N, C-alpha and C positions, 0 to 999 in steps of 0.2 A: 142224361139220366140213362142208366142201365142196371137191370138184374143180371147179376154175373154168377156163376158156380166155379170154384175154385178148391183146390187143395189144399187144405191147411197145414200148414208145415209142421206144426206141432204134434198134431193127432196122427197127420197123415189121410186123414178122411175128408169125404165130400163136402163143401159148405156153401151156403147161399148168402149173396150180399148185395149192396146195392153199390153202384158207381157212380158217383156225384162229385163234379168240380174236380175230378183228380183224385179223389178221396175214397176208400173202401168203407162202407160204413155197414154193420150187423145188421141182419132182419130177425128180430126176435119172432122165437115161437116157429119158425121157417126152417125144418130139415131137409127139405128137396123142394126142386122146382116143381115138381108136381103136386106141391102144397099150394104154390102161388096160382097152379092152373086149375084148383077146384075154387077159387074166387070169383066171383063176379067183378065187373071192371070196378063199381062205386067200393067194393070192399079191397080190392088191391090199391085203390088210389088212397084208401085210409091207412092202409098197411107201410104203404112207402112215404107218406106225410108223416106217421109216425117215427118211422127211422131215420128220417131228415130232424126232426126238431127232436128227438132221443140223441142226435148224433154220439153214436156210440163206434168211435174207429175199431175196425177190424186189423186181425194181426195181418200183415202183407202175404198176400198167396205166396205159395213156392211155383204154383204153376197153374195158369187159368186154365177152366174143363170147359167143354162143350155144355151150354146152358140147355139141358136134357136129362131126363133120368126117370125111375119108376117105370111105369108104362106108356110112357108117350110114345107115339110113332111119328116120324118123319113120312109124310107123302108129298107127292111132287105133280104139278101140273105139266103138259108137253104140248107144243105146237101153239103156244098163247101169245107170241109174237110173228112178224110176217118172216123175219128173217130166222127164225127157229124152223117155220115151214120148209123156208128154201133150203136150208141147210139138210133136213131130213130128204127133201126130194134129191138132194145133190148125189146123197149117200147112199139113196135105196132107188136105184134103176129100174129095178122090178116091181116094186111096190111105192113109186111114189106118188099115186092114186090114192092110195090110204093115207097120206099126210093131208093131201089138198082137200081132200073132204073132212077130215076130222078139223080143220084149221076153221070152216065154216058152219059146221054142225052144232046143234042144240049143244048135246051132250058132248063134256069134253072130254080131252084124255085124262086120265090120272090114274097114277100107279105107287104103289107102297117103294120107298126107298131106303128105310133104314130103322132097326130097333135101337134104343137110347146107347145101348154099351158098344154099337160099332161106330157111332157117330165123335167125330174128331172136333178139337175146337181149336182156335187161334192159336197158332205157335207149332200144332202137331202136323205129323204128314200125313198128306193126301197120297193114295197110290192108283197108278196104271197097271194093268193086267199086263202080264207079261208074255200072253197069247192073243195082244192086240197089236195092231201097227200105227192106228190111227186116233189119237188120245186128247181130249180137251178139257177144259175146266168151264162149266156153265154158271157164272153169277149172277144169282137170284135173289129178290126181295122173296123173302119166307115170313109167311100172317103164323102167329102162335094165338091159338086157339083154345079155350076153357074148355072144361068139359061138358058144360051147357051149351055150346056152340058160340061163345060169344067170342070175338077179335079183341084180344088185350094186350097185343103188340105184334113187335115186327124185330125180324133179325135178319142177318146174310146167310144164304146156304151157296154153298160151291158144289152143284149137282155133277163130280167128274162123270164123265161118260166116255164108252169107246164107239167112236163113231164108224170102225171099220166091223165090229162084231154086231152091231144094231143095222147097217148097212146089207148086211149078207140076207136079213131076214128080220120082219117085224116083232117075228114071235121070239129073238134072241134079245128083245128089250131088257128082259131082267138080268141076263147076264152081261149087255152092256152098262146097267147102272147100277146094280145093286150085288155089291160085293165089298170085303172088308177096306176099307181106305178110299172108297166112294163119294163119301159125304162127309163135308165140313159145315160147321154149323157155330156160328158167333158172330162180333166177342160177347154179346151178351144178349139180352131182351129189353128192348127200347119199348118204353109203355105205350100203348094207342092214343092216349092225349098228346104225347109229345110231337107224334107225327101229322100235322096241320092235313096234309094231302098224299096219301100214298101212292096216288098216280102222277105226282108231280115230282119223282125222285131221280136224280142224276145217280149213273151205275158207272163205275170205272174199274177195268181190269187191266192189269200190268203184268208180265208175264217175264222174269228177269232168269237170264243165263249166262253163266260166267262173267256177273257181274255188269252186264247190260241188257237194255229192252229188248227182247226178242219178239214181242208183239203186246201193241197196247189198243185199247179202244172205249168208246165210250156208248152209253145209251140211256135211253130215259122209259121209268113206267108210263110216261103220259102213251107209248104204244103199245101198252097191254091190251090185249083185244078183249080178254074176258075180265068181266067184274070177280071182286075179291068174293063179295058175299056170294055171288052165284056158285062159285068155285069150292066155296066150303058147304053151302046147301048140297050141291050133289055128292061130296064125299059124306055128307051126314046122312043122306037118305035110308040108306040100310046098313049103317054101323053104328057102334057106338063106341064111346072113347072116356074111359073112366078119368082118365087122367091128363084128358087132353089131345091135341095134336099141334105140329108143325106142318103146315102146306107149302112148300116151295113153288112159286107161282109160274115158272117157267123165266127162258132166259131172252134176252134179245141180244145177245153178244156170243157170237159164235165163231171163232177163227177158221178161216177159210182153208180148205186142205189146200198143199200139202202138210199144212204147219201140224204140228202134233207135240205135245207134252214130252219131255226127256226127263230120266233121273237126275237130281240135281237142281230143276228148276224150283223158281219160288213164285207163287202165283199170288197174286193182292188185288183183293176186291175192296173196293169200297162205296159205300150207299149215303146218298146224304141224311145226317142224323142218325145212322145207326152205327158208324167207325168203319174200321177195316180188318178185313179177316185176311190172315197172313197164314199160307201152308207151303213147307218145302215138299217136293215130288220125290217118290221113288216109284221104281218100276219092280213089279212082281208082290209077292205077297209080305205085307206090313207086319210087324209083331202088332197084337190086338191093343188098341189102347188102354193105358195105364191108368184109366180111371178108376178111383174108391167105389166100391160099390154102393148103390145108392138104396135108400129104403123104400121096400115095397108098398106101397098104398094097398090098404084091405077096404 
């Protein structure tokens, strides 16, 4: 069961539905994913149960969209796995101690990742910067949080990153991680009650190049050092999120240098119970996502 956002082929507008057993069902009264994130977990469960019972098949989508809209923000956590600490140290000879310290510190590394309109969904293109020489996908479990701070679901995030730019100086992290085409999310939102243990999920990453596998690896959220509730609590300490937020929890898979993404690569990320997120890679500035404008919550 997944909450999905898609472009309606007849009207061209964004719609929200429920993907269940290979079928797309309508979510009555839901105009945006932001409406879903206004609900608490009990109310969300009632909404999805009603959609399942009513069983109103939706028009098949022309194109899937990223499951985010309105004022919902994407944030990310860094250095939450031992391998991500090692990768940051490897790329940052002059500031390696910064990443060593944050791995064991009480306060986590949290950074803004994307606004909704820049996030791409399943099947859309991600980008690597033209001024970067070492670029990687970062497959991550994404936590979907309601406006009241309750974890209501999970998704897959590809936190695309420039290792060469970040490695020059940790102050370059925004340029390494926050740019058009650097964030993919999808294929939908799996309700929290569908995932029995978010710390026991296998993650698979495969990068295809010229029809063959150029790199692949596996990891598990069991190696996540930080607790999800702790990351969420730190993010909400001094901020408000009227349409909720998505928090990507860090990566346990980083291709070692000198491997780097190339134009034309295809990246597949699979997480237990959440599905597969697939994106092709372009180098340079991509066109903005052709996502229909979402309703702005007030």
